[in-house]
N, C-alpha and C positions, 0 to 999 in steps of 0.2 A: 210453060214455066209457072210454078205456083206463086212465087214471090214470098215475101216475108209475112208471117202471121202476126197479128197484134197480140198483146198480152190478154186482152179480153177474149179473143177467139181461142187462145190456148187454154185459158181457165174454163171457158165454156165447154171445151172438149174433155178436160181432165177431171173436173168435178163430178159429172155423172158417172164417169168410169170408176172413180175412186169410191163413190157411194155404192156402186154395184159390186165392187170387190169386197167392201165391208159387209154387205148383206148376203153375199153368195153362200156362205156356210149355212145360213138359215133356210135357203131354198133347196140346196142339194146336200143330202146327208151322207153321200158316199164318196166324199173327197178324200184323197190320200193324205194331203197336208192341209187340214181345214184352217189352221191358224196362219198359213202363209198368205192367203188372200186378204184378210183384214189388215195384215201388216203392210202389204203392198198398197192397199186402199188408203191407209193413214199416211203412208209415205207420199203418195201422189197428192193427197190433200194438203200436206205441209208444203210440198213443192209449189202448188198453185197459190197457196196463201203467201208464200215468200215472193213469188212473182208479182203479186199485187201490192204487197206492203213495202217492199224495198224502194220502188220509185216514188211512192207516196211519202214515206218517212225520211227519205234521203235529204231533201232540202230542209226539213225541220232539224235534223241532226247537224247539218252544216251551219244553220243559223245559230244554234247553241254552241258552236265551236267544237263539236264532237267529231274528231277525225283522228286517224292514227296510222300505225304501221302494221304490216303483217309480221307478227313476231316469229313466224317460222322461217322467214327469209331476212336475215340480219343485214344484208347489203342492198336493201331496196329502199327507195324514197317513200315519202308519205303517200298514202292512198287518197285518191280523189274520186268523186262520183262522176261517171261519164254519162251524159244524157244526150 
């Protein structure tokens, strides 16, 4: 059983993959959809950045009193950060 991966391990795997997706159209000129790969790369990069920034910035937002509700679900209580 592999167990649970840490955020650092996930980011260490995702970031090189995203950079290779961004640079792939420059290496291979015969791709069918050359703009698809950079789009996937930037999406993976944004996912990795959000994985790193949300736990870091969560306590700062809570200290400032920034909390709220999910506006798409009107019958839900206030959101709290789970650590």
